[in-house]
C-alpha positions, 0 to 999 in steps of 0.5 A: 844651225846658222852660219856667219856666211848665211844671207837673208833676202832684202828685196825681190823684183822681176820683169818680163821680156818678149821676143819673136823667134827667127824660125819656129820650133816644134815642141810636142806637136806645137809650133812655137814662134815666140818666147817670154823671158822672166828676169828676177832680181834678188838683193841679199844681206849678210850677217855683217851687213854686206849688200849684194844683188843677184840676177837670174833669167829663164824662158817661161817655156809654157808650151813645154812646162804646161802642155794643155789641150784646153788652154791657149798659149797665152792662157798657160803663159798668164797662169805661169805669170800668176804663179810668178807673182806668188813666188816673188812674194814667197821669196820676198817674205822669207825672213830667215838667214840661210844658204840659197840651197836651204832657202829654196829648199824650205820654199819648194815644200810650199810650191805644190799647195801654192800652185794649186791655190793659184790654179783655183783662183784663176780658174785654170781649165787644167791644173798648173803643173809643178814643172811650170812652177819650177820653171817660174821659180828658177830665175829667183833661185838663180838670182839668190845663188848669184847674189850669195856668190857676189856677197862672198866674192866667189863663184857659186860653185865654190860655195857648196862645201861645209864652210858655207852649207849647214847641212850634209846631203843626207838632210836633203836626199836621205840617210844613204847620203848621211855625211856626204857633202855636195861639193864632192859632186861638183867641180869648183872650176869649170871645164875650159871648153865643152861640145855644144849640142845643136838642135835639128827641129822637126820643122828645120830644113836639112838642105836647100831643097827643103827651104820653103821660105828663106829667112834671109837674115845672114844666118844659116838656113839649113843643117848643111849650112849650120854644121860648117858655120858652127863647126858642129859635132853634136846634133840633137834630133827632134822626132815626132814619136807618132809616125815611125816612118817619118822618124826613121827617115828623119834620122837617116836624112840627118845622118846623110847630111851630117856625113856629107858635111863632116867629110868635107871638114875631115871630121870622123867622129860626131854624135846625136841625141834623140828627143821624142818629147814624150810622144811615143805611145809605148816603149815598143815604138822606141824599140822598133824605131831603133831597130829600123835606124840600125838597119838603115844606117848602122853608122848613124845608130852608133852615133846616138849618144842618148835618148830623151824622155820617149814616153809620157812624163807621168811615170806613175800613170805609165808604169807599163812603159819600162825602159829596161830593153831600150836602155840596153841599146842606149842611155834613156834619160828622164827630162820632163819627169824629173821633179824631185828625188821620188821621180828620179828613183821611180825612173831608175826602177822603170829602167831609165838609165839617165837624167837630164838636168835643167837650169829651168828647174832651179839651181838648187834642185839641179845640184841636188838631183845631179848628186843623187843621180851620180850616186846611183850611177846614172848618165847625166846631161844638161839641156836648155829651154831655148835659153838665151843671154843670162839663162844660157850662161846659167845652164852652161855653168851648170854643165861645166861644173858637174863632172861627167857632163859631156856636152851642152845643149844650146839652141837659143842662137838658132831660134832667138839670136836677137836676145843674145846680142847684148851678151855676145861681146861680153862672152864671145866664146859662149855665143860666137861658136866656130869649132863646135864648142863653148868656152865655158872656162869664161864662167868662173866669175863671181856669182853664177858667172854672168856679170850683170 
């Protein structure tokens, strides 16, 4: 079922960039102070011989994607690098013509076996998670989509209709999608502006009194300073999940500081999302937490827009922690759990009412899971992995082209602004935030929208 618009891969290469954070960020109990970016370059050729080169980039995010009590940070990072080497080989050796979605779809079915083999070959103390492989694969998938759009001189989001794709959604998502087209779940034109979610990390000071060691680089040091600096209206609050008193106090404290700053700005409406990074022992913890927050700050409770992945990511092993009661209060979304259609459907069965799409799981998977989630009537959000540079362009483009997404998470400017420096002048409306929004209308250029 080849089309004249299909491409084949001619060359694949990659490299890494390393950066230190200006301040640490806490993931699942681990304080992280650095990042390794994986940059991928994919060259494609059309049936007519046109050559196009695409670029994709993503933080490796090993603390998030490959949590381990038996391996160090650098051991999990090295394991993901070993996976990356194999992924580059897989993409580079794929000889068939196809649409990027079909190429990655074909390769993804080989990921589990390849991941297990890499783990055995390097004798990793803990098995390499499929999530880690998806993160490593995402820059290659992004570069492939980028190259495809450039080959046809179109934005990628204009290349997901039947004139480009050989299959309908039923091919990827099952018979209930038979006859449906992916383009019906996507907007070919980006939203012009979208609110930006600012991260309030568990280590981040709220006021000057909380600052123990100033960074002194001219950027805000506290939440009280960030709100007017960026004109923030959306705050993502990181919580511990194993200390209910601290968690409740944190939300109350954030709400108090936000209310003070928003009053000065004349802002009456703003929002929170809550992220426990799977640390809640059970759903009872979440329900009690929400009850206490509502008691102590009713207005703060009303500002909660959604809750991310409160309990363990392995849903099959955690079936008792259903979210039906919690989801009556606020949307509860899966994040780490979302690996494929099976996990999405299991989450819905367990009472989750939303899904977090992430560019770090791949452009292909994000589009397909977004379509499946929308058909199931789930709440959708797009989150990042402290994305910077091309990766936040990719993530924001995803959010801006999927109808119903209400905001973009972007915390790279807080923790790793040095990696954004080369991009600020190219996309000032994406990196220099003054009114709490990102100018996503800038992202309708060819490919994934980032001219590289």
